[in-house]
N, C-alpha and C positions, 0 to 999 in steps of 0.2 A: 409922443414920447413913450418909450417902452418902460414899464415899471419892472423893478427887479423882483423876481420870484425866488424865495429862499428854499422852498420845498417843491422842487420839480418832481413830476410823476414819471414813472417808467415810460408812459406814452409820450410825454413831452420830450424826454431825452432821446427816445428812439426816433421820433419824428424829426427832431432837430438834426440828429446825425444823418438821417436819410436825406433830408432837405439840403444839408450842406454839400452833398454830392450832386444831387439832381440839379440844383440851381446853377451849377457850373456848365450845364449842358442844354437846358431846356426851360421854358416857362411852365409853371405848374400851379395848381390850386389844391388845397385840402378842402374836402367837402364832407357832408353827412354828419354822423353822430359825434365825431371828434370836435366839431364846431361847438356843439352844446357842452360837451365835457370840458373843453378849454375855457368855457365861460362859467365853470363851477357847477354844472349839473352833475349830480351823482347818478351815474349810469354805467353799467358794465358794457365793455366792448373789448374785443380781442384784436380788432384791426382798425387801421386808419385808411381812409379812402383818398387817393390822389389821382387827379387827372392831369396828364401832361399834354402839351401841344403835339400834334402829329409830327413825327420826324421820320426821316429816311432810315433804312436799316443800318447803314454805316454809322450814322449818328447814335442810334440806339446801342450798337455794339460797343461804342466808346463809353457810353453811360453805364451799360451793364458791367463792363470791365472795371470801371472806377468803383461801382457799387461792390463788386467782389473784392477789390483791393481794400475797400473800407470795412470789410468784414461782414458784408451782407451776402445772402444766397437766395436764389429764386427756388421756390418749392416745386415749380412745374418742371424745370430743367436747368442744368448748369450751362447749357448751350444758348448763347445769346441769339444765334440764328433760329433755333427752334422756338424760343420765346417769342421772337418777332414774327416769324413766318406762320407758326401754328396757333398763336394766341392773339397777340396785340393787333396784327393787321386785320384779323377777323372780328375786331371789337370785343375780344374776350380779355378779362383782366388776369393778371398774374399776381402772385403774392411773394414778397420778399421778407425774410426774417434775418436776424443777426445769427451768424453761424453758431451752432450749439444751443440756440434758444428757439423754442417753437412759438413763443408769444413775446411781444406782440408781433403783428404782421402789418406790412404795408401793402394794401391792395392797389396795384398800379394799373391804370388803363390809359390808352390814347384817347384824345378828344375824338368823339365819334360824329359830331355834327356841328352845325353853326351855333347851336345853343351852348355847347361845351366851349367852342371858340370864344363866344361872347363872354362867358363866365371867366375865362382866362384873361381876356382883354380888360375886364373890369375887376380884376382881383383886388383884394384889399388886405392890408395888415390890420389886424384888429387889436388895438392897444389894450383893451380890457382883458385880453388873454395873457398879456405879458410875454407872448411868444413872438419871435422875430421871423415869421414866415407868412406866406400868403394863403388866404382863404377865399372862397367865393363869397360874394356879398351876403350880408345877413338877410336882405330881402330875397335873394335867390334861394338861400337855404330854407327860409320859412315857406316860400312858395312850393318848393319841391316836397317838403315834408307834409304840408297841409293838403296840397292838391294832387300830388302824384303818388307818394309813398303811402301815406294815410294809415300806417300801423299805429297802435296805441303809443308805442315808444316815440315814433316820429311826431305825432301830434303833441306829446308831452315836451319833446325837444323844441318844437316850434313855439309852444306856449312859454317855455323857459326863455328863449331868445326874445320873444315879444316883451317879457317882463324886464330883462336886462337892458334892452334898447328902447324902452317905452318912451323916453324923452327924445330919442334920435330917429326912431323909425317913422318914415313918412308913408302912410298907408296908400297915398296916391301913387307912389312909385313902386309899391309892392307888386311885382309882376304876376300876371296870370301865366302859369306854365304853358297852358295851351295857347294863349295869345302869343307868348314869347316864342314858342315853337313855330307858330305860323309866321311871325315876323322874320325869324332868323333862319328858317329852313327853306 
């Protein structure tokens, strides 16, 4: 059950508007710092990270066109072909903003490997956020932050998520990023 949030943040509203377009075209997940922020962590960020399943160029062009029609623009190029051919296909991310606003940004990238595919396949709606879109699992977020990213902010994000999910987090299923990469690559 999704709880009603009376005071949505700019990040919540921006992400919801972006997701409303993306989910009509492709499977996606929200990852990284926004997961902790959506769970009440006070932390500054200017972007939201989204991974979408690998799609062909013609499918991406439809998605890009719909994003533009919804008032978004890509900072790297207005051309969907350039975005796909010069960035996404080479595993580079691109950033979308609302036209006329420089912040926040949606950092969009295609799934690059079997681990990204696995995260999309096991995506979750996280009711504690009150947001109606998909995230990678809490366990995957914690593992990436603690084992791969390891910055002070990422470790603090992981600790915050561990506190929020202390009753629901099963340490036995908390994946090792390296083990998971081995299994799924």
